[in-house]
All heavy atoms as TSV, in Angstrom:
chain	resi	resn	atom	element	x	y	z
A	1	GLY	N	N	28.887	-4.920	-5.778
A	1	GLY	CA	C	29.055	-6.324	-5.916
A	1	GLY	C	C	27.720	-7.050	-5.830
A	1	GLY	O	O	26.665	-6.467	-5.625
A	2	LYS	N	N	27.799	-8.350	-5.981
A	2	LYS	CA	C	26.611	-9.202	-5.941
A	2	LYS	C	C	26.072	-9.308	-4.525
A	2	LYS	O	O	26.826	-9.415	-3.569
A	2	LYS	CB	C	26.975	-10.583	-6.467
A	2	LYS	CG	C	25.809	-11.524	-6.538
A	2	LYS	CD	C	26.230	-12.867	-7.125
A	2	LYS	CE	C	25.054	-13.822	-7.133
A	2	LYS	NZ	N	25.422	-15.126	-7.697
A	3	GLN	N	N	24.741	-9.275	-4.396
A	3	GLN	CA	C	24.080	-9.434	-3.110
A	3	GLN	C	C	23.239	-10.701	-3.139
A	3	GLN	O	O	22.549	-10.960	-4.123
A	3	GLN	CB	C	23.160	-8.254	-2.802
A	3	GLN	CG	C	23.873	-6.949	-2.638
A	3	GLN	CD	C	22.894	-5.823	-2.309
A	3	GLN	OE1	O	21.701	-6.043	-2.139
A	3	GLN	NE2	N	23.411	-4.609	-2.223
A	4	ASN	N	N	23.278	-11.482	-2.090
A	4	ASN	CA	C	22.431	-12.665	-1.957
A	4	ASN	C	C	21.325	-12.353	-0.957
A	4	ASN	O	O	21.598	-12.003	0.182
A	4	ASN	CB	C	23.243	-13.868	-1.469
A	4	ASN	CG	C	24.227	-14.353	-2.505
A	4	ASN	OD1	O	23.903	-14.403	-3.682
A	4	ASN	ND2	N	25.435	-14.682	-2.075
A	5	TRP	N	N	20.072	-12.461	-1.406
A	5	TRP	CA	C	18.916	-12.223	-0.551
A	5	TRP	C	C	18.218	-13.524	-0.282
A	5	TRP	O	O	18.085	-14.370	-1.164
A	5	TRP	CB	C	17.931	-11.276	-1.220
A	5	TRP	CG	C	18.436	-9.872	-1.377
A	5	TRP	CD1	C	19.700	-9.405	-1.159
A	5	TRP	CD2	C	17.684	-8.754	-1.814
A	5	TRP	NE1	N	19.779	-8.076	-1.416
A	5	TRP	CE2	C	18.554	-7.648	-1.829
A	5	TRP	CE3	C	16.376	-8.582	-2.187
A	5	TRP	CZ2	C	18.126	-6.384	-2.198
A	5	TRP	CZ3	C	15.959	-7.317	-2.567
A	5	TRP	CH2	C	16.825	-6.242	-2.564
A	6	LYS	N	N	17.742	-13.682	0.946
A	6	LYS	CA	C	16.952	-14.856	1.280
A	6	LYS	C	C	15.571	-14.725	0.627
A	6	LYS	O	O	15.061	-13.615	0.473
A	6	LYS	CB	C	16.785	-14.978	2.801
A	6	LYS	CG	C	18.090	-15.244	3.525
A	6	LYS	CD	C	17.841	-15.350	5.014
A	6	LYS	CE	C	19.149	-15.586	5.750
A	6	LYS	NZ	N	18.956	-15.678	7.189
A	7	PRO	N	N	14.953	-15.846	0.238
A	7	PRO	CA	C	13.603	-15.764	-0.332
A	7	PRO	C	C	12.628	-15.167	0.667
A	7	PRO	O	O	12.734	-15.391	1.868
A	7	PRO	CB	C	13.236	-17.219	-0.620
A	7	PRO	CG	C	14.524	-17.954	-0.629
A	7	PRO	CD	C	15.461	-17.211	0.270
A	8	GLY	N	N	11.696	-14.384	0.182
A	8	GLY	CA	C	10.699	-13.761	1.043
A	8	GLY	C	C	9.577	-13.184	0.222
A	8	GLY	O	O	9.546	-13.321	-0.991
A	9	ASN	N	N	8.671	-12.497	0.894
A	9	ASN	CA	C	7.532	-11.946	0.182
A	9	ASN	C	C	7.868	-10.682	-0.591
A	9	ASN	O	O	6.994	-10.039	-1.137
A	9	ASN	CB	C	6.354	-11.713	1.137
A	9	ASN	CG	C	6.728	-10.798	2.273
A	9	ASN	OD1	O	7.827	-10.299	2.365
A	9	ASN	ND2	N	5.779	-10.578	3.155
A	10	MET	N	N	9.125	-10.289	-0.645
A	10	MET	CA	C	9.510	-9.142	-1.454
A	10	MET	C	C	9.702	-9.540	-2.917
A	10	MET	O	O	9.905	-8.691	-3.759
A	10	MET	CB	C	10.788	-8.527	-0.908
A	10	MET	CG	C	12.020	-9.381	-1.095
A	10	MET	SD	S	13.456	-8.587	-0.424
A	10	MET	CE	C	13.892	-9.763	0.828
A	11	LEU	N	N	9.616	-10.825	-3.207
A	11	LEU	CA	C	9.809	-11.288	-4.574
A	11	LEU	C	C	8.510	-11.177	-5.364
A	11	LEU	O	O	7.421	-11.253	-4.824
A	11	LEU	CB	C	10.299	-12.743	-4.561
A	11	LEU	CG	C	11.616	-12.992	-3.823
A	11	LEU	CD1	C	11.923	-14.476	-3.798
A	11	LEU	CD2	C	12.749	-12.233	-4.498
A	12	ASN	N	N	8.646	-10.992	-6.652
A	12	ASN	CA	C	7.471	-10.898	-7.529
A	12	ASN	C	C	6.949	-12.275	-7.851
A	12	ASN	O	O	7.714	-13.225	-7.857
A	12	ASN	CB	C	7.837	-10.151	-8.806
A	12	ASN	CG	C	8.033	-8.673	-8.545
A	12	ASN	OD1	O	7.317	-8.102	-7.748
A	12	ASN	ND2	N	8.994	-8.074	-9.201
A	13	PRO	N	N	5.676	-12.458	-8.162
A	13	PRO	CA	C	4.697	-11.373	-8.293
A	13	PRO	C	C	4.134	-10.984	-6.937
A	13	PRO	O	O	4.001	-11.813	-6.049
A	13	PRO	CB	C	3.609	-11.988	-9.160
A	13	PRO	CG	C	3.670	-13.448	-8.833
A	13	PRO	CD	C	5.125	-13.747	-8.534
A	14	VAL	N	N	3.814	-9.711	-6.798
A	14	VAL	CA	C	3.185	-9.234	-5.575
A	14	VAL	C	C	1.680	-9.217	-5.775
A	14	VAL	O	O	1.205	-9.034	-6.892
A	14	VAL	CB	C	3.690	-7.824	-5.180
A	14	VAL	CG1	C	5.154	-7.855	-4.824
A	14	VAL	CG2	C	3.452	-6.816	-6.278
A	15	PRO	N	N	0.906	-9.410	-4.719
A	15	PRO	CA	C	-0.549	-9.418	-4.895
A	15	PRO	C	C	-1.095	-8.014	-5.144
A	15	PRO	O	O	-0.594	-7.037	-4.592
A	15	PRO	CB	C	-1.059	-9.967	-3.565
A	15	PRO	CG	C	0.014	-9.639	-2.588
A	15	PRO	CD	C	1.309	-9.689	-3.348
A	16	ALA	N	N	-2.103	-7.930	-5.982
A	16	ALA	CA	C	-2.817	-6.661	-6.150
A	16	ALA	C	C	-3.715	-6.467	-4.935
A	16	ALA	O	O	-4.218	-7.429	-4.374
A	16	ALA	CB	C	-3.645	-6.696	-7.420
A	17	VAL	N	N	-3.886	-5.246	-4.516
A	17	VAL	CA	C	-4.697	-4.970	-3.334
A	17	VAL	C	C	-5.748	-3.908	-3.648
A	17	VAL	O	O	-5.556	-3.078	-4.527
A	17	VAL	CB	C	-3.832	-4.496	-2.135
A	17	VAL	CG1	C	-2.904	-5.583	-1.664
A	17	VAL	CG2	C	-3.037	-3.257	-2.488
A	18	MET	N	N	-6.868	-3.951	-2.940
A	18	MET	CA	C	-7.918	-2.940	-3.026
A	18	MET	C	C	-7.807	-2.062	-1.794
A	18	MET	O	O	-7.799	-2.575	-0.670
A	18	MET	CB	C	-9.294	-3.590	-3.082
A	18	MET	CG	C	-10.442	-2.625	-3.030
A	18	MET	SD	S	-10.759	-1.756	-4.551
A	18	MET	CE	C	-11.480	-3.046	-5.530
A	19	VAL	N	N	-7.707	-0.763	-1.993
A	19	VAL	CA	C	-7.534	0.182	-0.906
A	19	VAL	C	C	-8.777	1.055	-0.805
A	19	VAL	O	O	-9.272	1.563	-1.806
A	19	VAL	CB	C	-6.291	1.066	-1.144
A	19	VAL	CG1	C	-6.126	2.084	-0.041
A	19	VAL	CG2	C	-5.044	0.202	-1.266
A	20	SER	N	N	-9.292	1.229	0.405
A	20	SER	CA	C	-10.444	2.082	0.648
A	20	SER	C	C	-10.013	3.244	1.526
A	20	SER	O	O	-9.356	3.045	2.551
A	20	SER	CB	C	-11.539	1.278	1.355
A	20	SER	OG	O	-12.600	2.103	1.742
A	21	VAL	N	N	-10.365	4.456	1.107
A	21	VAL	CA	C	-10.055	5.658	1.889
A	21	VAL	C	C	-11.303	6.519	1.973
A	21	VAL	O	O	-12.187	6.446	1.127
A	21	VAL	CB	C	-8.887	6.470	1.280
A	21	VAL	CG1	C	-7.604	5.688	1.321
A	21	VAL	CG2	C	-9.190	6.896	-0.141
A	22	ILE	N	N	-11.383	7.332	3.003
A	22	ILE	CA	C	-12.543	8.205	3.182
A	22	ILE	C	C	-12.084	9.505	3.826
A	22	ILE	O	O	-11.146	9.523	4.626
A	22	ILE	CB	C	-13.627	7.506	4.033
A	22	ILE	CG1	C	-14.940	8.272	3.999
A	22	ILE	CG2	C	-13.157	7.297	5.450
A	22	ILE	CD1	C	-16.128	7.493	4.555
A	23	ASP	N	N	-12.716	10.606	3.406
A	23	ASP	CA	C	-12.486	11.867	4.089
A	23	ASP	C	C	-13.840	12.432	4.504
A	23	ASP	O	O	-14.834	11.713	4.506
A	23	ASP	CB	C	-11.671	12.843	3.236
A	23	ASP	CG	C	-12.407	13.361	2.012
A	23	ASP	OD1	O	-13.604	13.042	1.832
A	23	ASP	OD2	O	-11.784	14.098	1.220
A	24	GLU	N	N	-13.896	13.710	4.838
A	24	GLU	CA	C	-15.144	14.301	5.331
A	24	GLU	C	C	-16.262	14.282	4.297
A	24	GLU	O	O	-17.433	14.267	4.645
A	24	GLU	CB	C	-14.882	15.738	5.781
A	24	GLU	CG	C	-13.952	15.833	6.961
A	24	GLU	CD	C	-13.608	17.275	7.291
A	24	GLU	OE1	O	-14.074	18.194	6.598
A	24	GLU	OE2	O	-12.850	17.479	8.247
A	25	SER	N	N	-15.911	14.286	3.005
A	25	SER	CA	C	-16.943	14.455	1.988
A	25	SER	C	C	-17.245	13.208	1.167
A	25	SER	O	O	-18.343	13.072	0.650
A	25	SER	CB	C	-16.548	15.587	1.040
A	25	SER	OG	O	-15.327	15.282	0.400
A	26	GLU	N	N	-16.304	12.303	1.005
A	26	GLU	CA	C	-16.566	11.151	0.148
A	26	GLU	C	C	-15.642	9.980	0.436
A	26	GLU	O	O	-14.661	10.104	1.134
A	26	GLU	CB	C	-16.470	11.541	-1.317
A	26	GLU	CG	C	-15.077	11.961	-1.766
A	26	GLU	CD	C	-15.084	12.410	-3.212
A	26	GLU	OE1	O	-15.262	11.556	-4.095
A	26	GLU	OE2	O	-14.910	13.604	-3.448
A	27	GLN	N	N	-16.000	8.850	-0.169
A	27	GLN	CA	C	-15.239	7.626	-0.025
A	27	GLN	C	C	-14.659	7.259	-1.389
A	27	GLN	O	O	-15.304	7.455	-2.411
A	27	GLN	CB	C	-16.126	6.498	0.475
A	27	GLN	CG	C	-15.381	5.220	0.759
A	27	GLN	CD	C	-16.271	4.184	1.424
A	27	GLN	OE1	O	-17.461	4.388	1.600
A	27	GLN	NE2	N	-15.703	3.072	1.797
A	28	GLN	N	N	-13.441	6.755	-1.421
A	28	GLN	CA	C	-12.784	6.377	-2.658
A	28	GLN	C	C	-12.218	4.968	-2.539
A	28	GLN	O	O	-11.810	4.535	-1.463
A	28	GLN	CB	C	-11.608	7.326	-2.964
A	28	GLN	CG	C	-12.006	8.679	-3.439
A	28	GLN	CD	C	-12.471	8.636	-4.881
A	28	GLN	OE1	O	-11.883	7.982	-5.724
A	28	GLN	NE2	N	-13.558	9.325	-5.144
A	29	TYR	N	N	-12.183	4.264	-3.666
A	29	TYR	CA	C	-11.513	2.969	-3.748
A	29	TYR	C	C	-10.386	3.096	-4.741
A	29	TYR	O	O	-10.508	3.780	-5.741
A	29	TYR	CB	C	-12.483	1.873	-4.194
A	29	TYR	CG	C	-13.580	1.631	-3.199
A	29	TYR	CD1	C	-14.822	2.215	-3.360
A	29	TYR	CD2	C	-13.362	0.826	-2.087
A	29	TYR	CE1	C	-15.834	2.003	-2.444
A	29	TYR	CE2	C	-14.372	0.620	-1.165
A	29	TYR	CZ	C	-15.604	1.201	-1.353
A	29	TYR	OH	O	-16.594	0.993	-0.444
A	30	ASN	N	N	-9.303	2.423	-4.463
A	30	ASN	CA	C	-8.131	2.498	-5.318
A	30	ASN	C	C	-7.583	1.092	-5.497
A	30	ASN	O	O	-7.373	0.371	-4.527
A	30	ASN	CB	C	-7.089	3.408	-4.654
A	30	ASN	CG	C	-5.803	3.508	-5.435
A	30	ASN	OD1	O	-5.745	3.150	-6.603
A	30	ASN	ND2	N	-4.776	4.001	-4.793
A	31	ASN	N	N	-7.365	0.705	-6.734
A	31	ASN	CA	C	-6.668	-0.547	-6.998
A	31	ASN	C	C	-5.183	-0.263	-6.988
A	31	ASN	O	O	-4.708	0.541	-7.782
A	31	ASN	CB	C	-7.064	-1.121	-8.360
A	31	ASN	CG	C	-8.498	-1.541	-8.386
A	31	ASN	OD1	O	-9.001	-2.085	-7.420
A	31	ASN	ND2	N	-9.168	-1.276	-9.482
A	32	SER	N	N	-4.474	-0.874	-6.090
A	32	SER	CA	C	-3.036	-0.670	-5.995
A	32	SER	C	C	-2.338	-1.935	-6.455
A	32	SER	O	O	-2.621	-3.026	-5.962
A	32	SER	CB	C	-2.644	-0.341	-4.551
A	32	SER	OG	O	-1.249	-0.192	-4.453
A	33	GLY	N	N	-1.444	-1.800	-7.403
A	33	GLY	CA	C	-0.717	-2.951	-7.905
A	33	GLY	C	C	0.460	-3.329	-7.030
A	33	GLY	O	O	1.084	-4.360	-7.243
A	34	MET	N	N	0.764	-2.496	-6.065
A	34	MET	CA	C	1.920	-2.757	-5.216
A	34	MET	C	C	1.500	-2.772	-3.760
A	34	MET	O	O	0.974	-1.791	-3.244
A	34	MET	CB	C	2.981	-1.665	-5.417
A	34	MET	CG	C	3.484	-1.557	-6.839
A	34	MET	SD	S	4.464	-2.963	-7.319
A	34	MET	CE	C	5.985	-2.592	-6.502
A	35	GLY	N	N	1.698	-3.874	-3.108
A	35	GLY	CA	C	1.429	-3.995	-1.685
A	35	GLY	C	C	2.378	-5.010	-1.098
A	35	GLY	O	O	2.829	-5.918	-1.797
A	36	GLY	N	N	2.703	-4.848	0.141
A	36	GLY	CA	C	3.631	-5.795	0.746
A	36	GLY	C	C	3.575	-5.772	2.261
A	36	GLY	O	O	3.059	-4.842	2.871
A	37	THR	N	N	4.102	-6.813	2.849
A	37	THR	CA	C	4.182	-6.934	4.298
A	37	THR	C	C	5.412	-6.202	4.804
A	37	THR	O	O	6.513	-6.426	4.318
A	37	THR	CB	C	4.259	-8.414	4.710
A	37	THR	OG1	O	3.149	-9.100	4.163
A	37	THR	CG2	C	4.279	-8.572	6.203
A	38	VAL	N	N	5.209	-5.332	5.777
A	38	VAL	CA	C	6.323	-4.646	6.425
A	38	VAL	C	C	6.769	-5.439	7.644
A	38	VAL	O	O	7.949	-5.651	7.872
A	38	VAL	CB	C	5.927	-3.206	6.831
A	38	VAL	CG1	C	7.029	-2.539	7.621
A	38	VAL	CG2	C	5.566	-2.391	5.610
A	39	CYS	N	N	5.773	-5.890	8.435
A	39	CYS	CA	C	6.069	-6.628	9.648
A	39	CYS	C	C	4.854	-7.489	9.992
A	39	CYS	O	O	3.732	-7.121	9.691
A	39	CYS	CB	C	6.348	-5.635	10.780
A	39	CYS	SG	S	6.876	-6.404	12.321
A	40	THR	N	N	5.098	-8.631	10.604
A	40	THR	CA	C	3.982	-9.482	11.004
A	40	THR	C	C	3.612	-9.303	12.473
A	40	THR	O	O	2.512	-9.639	12.878
A	40	THR	CB	C	4.299	-10.966	10.750
A	40	THR	OG1	O	5.497	-11.318	11.433
A	40	THR	CG2	C	4.452	-11.238	9.271
A	41	ASN	N	N	4.517	-8.783	13.271
A	41	ASN	CA	C	4.231	-8.579	14.684
A	41	ASN	C	C	4.878	-7.277	15.150
A	41	ASN	O	O	6.069	-7.282	15.443
A	41	ASN	CB	C	4.740	-9.754	15.504
A	41	ASN	CG	C	4.255	-9.709	16.939
A	41	ASN	OD1	O	3.364	-8.956	17.279
A	41	ASN	ND2	N	4.871	-10.517	17.788
A	42	PRO	N	N	4.148	-6.179	15.197
A	42	PRO	CA	C	2.719	-6.015	14.935
A	42	PRO	C	C	2.442	-6.034	13.434
A	42	PRO	O	O	3.324	-5.713	12.634
A	42	PRO	CB	C	2.400	-4.631	15.520
A	42	PRO	CG	C	3.681	-3.865	15.363
A	42	PRO	CD	C	4.772	-4.894	15.568
A	43	PRO	N	N	1.212	-6.390	13.047
A	43	PRO	CA	C	0.879	-6.456	11.630
A	43	PRO	C	C	0.944	-5.083	10.966
A	43	PRO	O	O	0.307	-4.140	11.419
A	43	PRO	CB	C	-0.549	-6.985	11.607
A	43	PRO	CG	C	-0.860	-7.435	12.983
A	43	PRO	CD	C	0.115	-6.798	13.901
A	44	MET	N	N	1.759	-4.967	9.929
A	44	MET	CA	C	1.878	-3.725	9.162
A	44	MET	C	C	2.063	-4.082	7.695
A	44	MET	O	O	2.703	-5.083	7.378
A	44	MET	CB	C	3.083	-2.907	9.625
A	44	MET	CG	C	2.945	-2.331	11.004
A	44	MET	SD	S	4.296	-1.211	11.420
A	44	MET	CE	C	5.613	-2.369	11.743
A	45	LEU	N	N	1.483	-3.262	6.820
A	45	LEU	CA	C	1.677	-3.468	5.400
A	45	LEU	C	C	1.981	-2.147	4.732
A	45	LEU	O	O	1.816	-1.081	5.308
A	45	LEU	CB	C	0.457	-4.132	4.762
A	45	LEU	CG	C	-0.866	-3.394	4.830
A	45	LEU	CD1	C	-1.051	-2.542	3.601
A	45	LEU	CD2	C	-1.990	-4.390	4.955
A	46	SER	N	N	2.442	-2.228	3.506
A	46	SER	CA	C	2.747	-1.022	2.747
A	46	SER	C	C	1.999	-1.070	1.421
A	46	SER	O	O	1.687	-2.144	0.912
A	46	SER	CB	C	4.253	-0.925	2.485
A	46	SER	OG	O	4.663	-1.979	1.630
A	47	ILE	N	N	1.691	0.105	0.894
A	47	ILE	CA	C	1.112	0.216	-0.434
A	47	ILE	C	C	1.838	1.334	-1.174
A	47	ILE	O	O	2.480	2.182	-0.546
A	47	ILE	CB	C	-0.403	0.510	-0.400
A	47	ILE	CG1	C	-0.692	1.824	0.318
A	47	ILE	CG2	C	-1.163	-0.642	0.221
A	47	ILE	CD1	C	-2.121	2.317	0.145
A	48	SER	N	N	1.723	1.329	-2.473
A	48	SER	CA	C	2.271	2.408	-3.296
A	48	SER	C	C	1.121	3.095	-4.007
A	48	SER	O	O	0.333	2.439	-4.680
A	48	SER	CB	C	3.252	1.848	-4.328
A	48	SER	OG	O	4.346	1.248	-3.684
A	49	VAL	N	N	1.020	4.409	-3.840
A	49	VAL	CA	C	-0.028	5.201	-4.483
A	49	VAL	C	C	0.638	6.400	-5.149
A	49	VAL	O	O	1.351	7.164	-4.489
A	49	VAL	CB	C	-1.076	5.686	-3.450
A	49	VAL	CG1	C	-2.157	6.511	-4.131
A	49	VAL	CG2	C	-1.681	4.515	-2.693
A	50	ARG	N	N	0.389	6.561	-6.438
A	50	ARG	CA	C	0.957	7.698	-7.157
A	50	ARG	C	C	0.306	9.001	-6.686
A	50	ARG	O	O	-0.888	9.034	-6.405
A	50	ARG	CB	C	0.722	7.544	-8.657
A	50	ARG	CG	C	1.495	6.432	-9.280
A	50	ARG	CD	C	1.388	6.497	-10.789
A	50	ARG	NE	N	0.007	6.611	-11.240
A	50	ARG	CZ	C	-0.632	5.685	-11.927
A	50	ARG	NH1	N	-0.028	4.576	-12.264
A	50	ARG	NH2	N	-1.879	5.875	-12.299
A	51	PRO	N	N	1.063	10.088	-6.638
A	51	PRO	CA	C	0.497	11.383	-6.228
A	51	PRO	C	C	-0.639	11.860	-7.132
A	51	PRO	O	O	-1.456	12.663	-6.707
A	51	PRO	CB	C	1.689	12.350	-6.306
A	51	PRO	CG	C	2.883	11.478	-6.128
A	51	PRO	CD	C	2.519	10.163	-6.779
A	52	GLU	N	N	-0.721	11.365	-8.361
A	52	GLU	CA	C	-1.787	11.769	-9.275
A	52	GLU	C	C	-3.139	11.168	-8.904
A	52	GLU	O	O	-4.177	11.653	-9.355
A	52	GLU	CB	C	-1.449	11.352	-10.713
A	52	GLU	CG	C	-0.215	12.036	-11.278
A	52	GLU	CD	C	1.084	11.349	-10.874
A	52	GLU	OE1	O	1.052	10.155	-10.487
A	52	GLU	OE2	O	2.128	12.015	-10.925
A	53	ARG	N	N	-3.152	10.121	-8.092
A	53	ARG	CA	C	-4.404	9.482	-7.684
A	53	ARG	C	C	-5.141	10.360	-6.683
A	53	ARG	O	O	-4.543	10.960	-5.798
A	53	ARG	CB	C	-4.123	8.122	-7.032
A	53	ARG	CG	C	-3.514	7.115	-7.925
A	53	ARG	CD	C	-4.589	6.441	-8.689
A	53	ARG	NE	N	-4.073	5.268	-9.368
A	53	ARG	CZ	C	-4.800	4.480	-10.077
A	53	ARG	NH1	N	-6.091	4.691	-10.176
A	53	ARG	NH2	N	-4.274	3.462	-10.690
A	54	PHE	N	N	-6.483	10.420	-6.837
A	54	PHE	CA	C	-7.300	11.217	-5.929
A	54	PHE	C	C	-7.152	10.723	-4.495
A	54	PHE	O	O	-7.135	11.507	-3.546
A	54	PHE	CB	C	-8.767	11.170	-6.362
A	54	PHE	CG	C	-9.648	12.091	-5.583
A	54	PHE	CD1	C	-9.582	13.463	-5.759
A	54	PHE	CD2	C	-10.536	11.582	-4.654
A	54	PHE	CE1	C	-10.391	14.321	-5.039
A	54	PHE	CE2	C	-11.360	12.431	-3.920
A	54	PHE	CZ	C	-11.281	13.797	-4.119
A	55	SER	N	N	-7.013	9.416	-4.319
A	55	SER	CA	C	-6.903	8.844	-2.975
A	55	SER	C	C	-5.578	9.205	-2.297
A	55	SER	O	O	-5.474	9.138	-1.077
A	55	SER	CB	C	-7.068	7.328	-3.024
A	55	SER	OG	O	-6.144	6.754	-3.912
A	56	TYR	N	N	-4.577	9.619	-3.055
A	56	TYR	CA	C	-3.275	9.969	-2.476
A	56	TYR	C	C	-3.412	11.062	-1.424
A	56	TYR	O	O	-2.920	10.940	-0.301
A	56	TYR	CB	C	-2.311	10.401	-3.586
A	56	TYR	CG	C	-0.975	10.883	-3.084
A	56	TYR	CD1	C	0.055	9.978	-2.831
A	56	TYR	CD2	C	-0.722	12.227	-2.861
A	56	TYR	CE1	C	1.286	10.407	-2.382
A	56	TYR	CE2	C	0.498	12.667	-2.402
A	56	TYR	CZ	C	1.499	11.754	-2.166
A	56	TYR	OH	O	2.716	12.188	-1.708
A	57	ASN	N	N	-4.087	12.167	-1.796
A	57	ASN	CA	C	-4.244	13.277	-0.848
A	57	ASN	C	C	-5.127	12.898	0.329
A	57	ASN	O	O	-4.910	13.363	1.441
A	57	ASN	CB	C	-4.801	14.516	-1.554
A	57	ASN	CG	C	-3.741	15.195	-2.388
A	57	ASN	OD1	O	-2.572	15.184	-2.037
A	57	ASN	ND2	N	-4.146	15.774	-3.503
A	58	MET	N	N	-6.121	12.039	0.079
A	58	MET	CA	C	-6.981	11.608	1.182
A	58	MET	C	C	-6.179	10.815	2.202
A	58	MET	O	O	-6.327	11.010	3.411
A	58	MET	CB	C	-8.143	10.782	0.634
A	58	MET	CG	C	-9.084	11.593	-0.245
A	58	MET	SD	S	-10.312	10.578	-1.075
A	58	MET	CE	C	-11.472	10.328	0.250
A	59	ILE	N	N	-5.317	9.926	1.736
A	59	ILE	CA	C	-4.468	9.144	2.641
A	59	ILE	C	C	-3.474	10.066	3.345
A	59	ILE	O	O	-3.238	9.946	4.547
A	59	ILE	CB	C	-3.738	8.019	1.873
A	59	ILE	CG1	C	-4.739	6.990	1.366
A	59	ILE	CG2	C	-2.686	7.363	2.766
A	59	ILE	CD1	C	-4.148	5.966	0.429
A	60	LYS	N	N	-2.908	10.999	2.600
A	60	LYS	CA	C	-1.937	11.928	3.178
A	60	LYS	C	C	-2.570	12.787	4.279
A	60	LYS	O	O	-1.973	13.018	5.327
A	60	LYS	CB	C	-1.353	12.813	2.081
A	60	LYS	CG	C	-0.199	13.654	2.520
A	60	LYS	CD	C	0.429	14.369	1.346
A	60	LYS	CE	C	1.562	15.240	1.800
A	60	LYS	NZ	N	2.174	15.961	0.685
A	61	GLU	N	N	-3.806	13.258	4.050
A	61	GLU	CA	C	-4.481	14.107	5.021
A	61	GLU	C	C	-4.962	13.341	6.251
A	61	GLU	O	O	-4.838	13.812	7.368
A	61	GLU	CB	C	-5.659	14.811	4.364
A	61	GLU	CG	C	-5.243	15.879	3.371
A	61	GLU	CD	C	-6.417	16.452	2.601
A	61	GLU	OE1	O	-7.579	16.177	2.974
A	61	GLU	OE2	O	-6.170	17.178	1.622
A	62	THR	N	N	-5.534	12.149	6.039
A	62	THR	CA	C	-6.093	11.406	7.174
A	62	THR	C	C	-5.089	10.467	7.820
A	62	THR	O	O	-5.240	10.114	8.986
A	62	THR	CB	C	-7.310	10.566	6.723
A	62	THR	OG1	O	-6.877	9.575	5.783
A	62	THR	CG2	C	-8.383	11.439	6.116
A	63	GLY	N	N	-4.089	10.022	7.039
A	63	GLY	CA	C	-3.124	9.064	7.567
A	63	GLY	C	C	-3.691	7.672	7.717
A	63	GLY	O	O	-3.117	6.837	8.407
A	64	GLU	N	N	-4.839	7.397	7.050
A	64	GLU	CA	C	-5.506	6.116	7.210
A	64	GLU	C	C	-5.964	5.547	5.876
A	64	GLU	O	O	-6.324	6.283	4.962
A	64	GLU	CB	C	-6.726	6.264	8.123
A	64	GLU	CG	C	-6.384	6.716	9.513
A	64	GLU	CD	C	-7.628	6.924	10.374
A	64	GLU	OE1	O	-8.755	6.882	9.832
A	64	GLU	OE2	O	-7.468	7.117	11.588
A	65	PHE	N	N	-5.966	4.229	5.777
A	65	PHE	CA	C	-6.567	3.493	4.672
A	65	PHE	C	C	-6.894	2.101	5.143
A	65	PHE	O	O	-6.388	1.645	6.159
A	65	PHE	CB	C	-5.657	3.456	3.440
A	65	PHE	CG	C	-4.361	2.711	3.651
A	65	PHE	CD1	C	-4.270	1.360	3.408
A	65	PHE	CD2	C	-3.225	3.387	4.082
A	65	PHE	CE1	C	-3.083	0.672	3.608
A	65	PHE	CE2	C	-2.034	2.720	4.280
A	65	PHE	CZ	C	-1.968	1.355	4.031
A	66	VAL	N	N	-7.779	1.432	4.429
A	66	VAL	CA	C	-8.175	0.066	4.770
A	66	VAL	C	C	-7.988	-0.786	3.540
A	66	VAL	O	O	-8.301	-0.376	2.437
A	66	VAL	CB	C	-9.640	0.017	5.228
A	66	VAL	CG1	C	-10.065	-1.412	5.513
A	66	VAL	CG2	C	-9.857	0.892	6.439
């Protein structure tokens, strides 16, 4: 059936974000077209990175991005 959602930051357009990741050997930048707020207190955000991107494995291994 039909669902009614309250307006929020889940609506398009979403802002493009620049993601920086680093591992033991190098630093990578990734332009991510998908980013969003998960929670404001504590501050958390989400990004979408395709597995084909080099930065995907770096984020997966380190668990960190900026």
